[in-house]
C-alpha angles and dihedrals in degrees: 000000000000089000088069091069095062134080091292090057091053092051090050092052091049091051091049092050091050091053092049092049093049091050091051092051092049091049092050092049090051092052092048092051091049091051092051093048095054124067096227117075108351122128090249090067090073095059125199119316114259109256093215092057090054102041099031095235090154093067119101112254117247111239114247118230087236089065092066103027117093117173115217139187097257095188092054090044092057096041093050093047112105090201093063114092121251090239094059091046092049093050095044099103134138114277092206130354107330096330111122122199096247132122115206125197126185116205143126112261099142102047095246127147091247124054116261121238119234113195125190117191113206139183117258099229105044101012091236114167112244098171141009125197139178121208123195125199112244129164093345097312139075123253128194110249098165138025139166125177100176098125132248094044139138131185127206142169116251117182093321096319130101115242123192120196122198120189116221119216127191122205110292096017113141117231091250094055116046119181093235147324140242121215121196123188121206130193127198110247130164094347099313143069116267124192111248104168140016131185136163129205126199112205119227116252098209113126117208115246096019098087116110110248117242112241114246121248 
């Protein structure tokens, strides 16, 4: 019996463990095959995962800004527009090089599938607005749906509405210091702009440092 504790005994134990391990592997494979063959609990019952549940293909795509934004030549748009006055067209010239005094804003104020184009024509020297126009995409071209040439004027997009600001000057007011301003808000209704809000602001005429000090008690 003592001979079983030597090197021969170690080799015997290793052989026995190898046989046991092989038998366990064969048993496990047999159970796995049986499970796959039956329709009850095999792994094949689960089926492949649905790709749409993993990748979210069923969700609605979010529109890209590039889908609605169409850059235009604003200067050509104004000069080719029969609704723009001859005076504005005549005075619309480059201030330096090929830089024209126009501000162009792209935004949706008419509910169309393509962004509208808001163009403000300014003077070169003082950047005073001499005309404001809104162009809406229709049948592959842009049509003028709004204009105002009561200078000084400036049009903007405010949360989906069109706002038009007109500076008010009293006699003797410098261009840099108007006496007040009027802001009109328009909404797009039934194919045209309708005034929704109007407010006027008179600027204060106090000049800092010129007030007479109040004598102390």
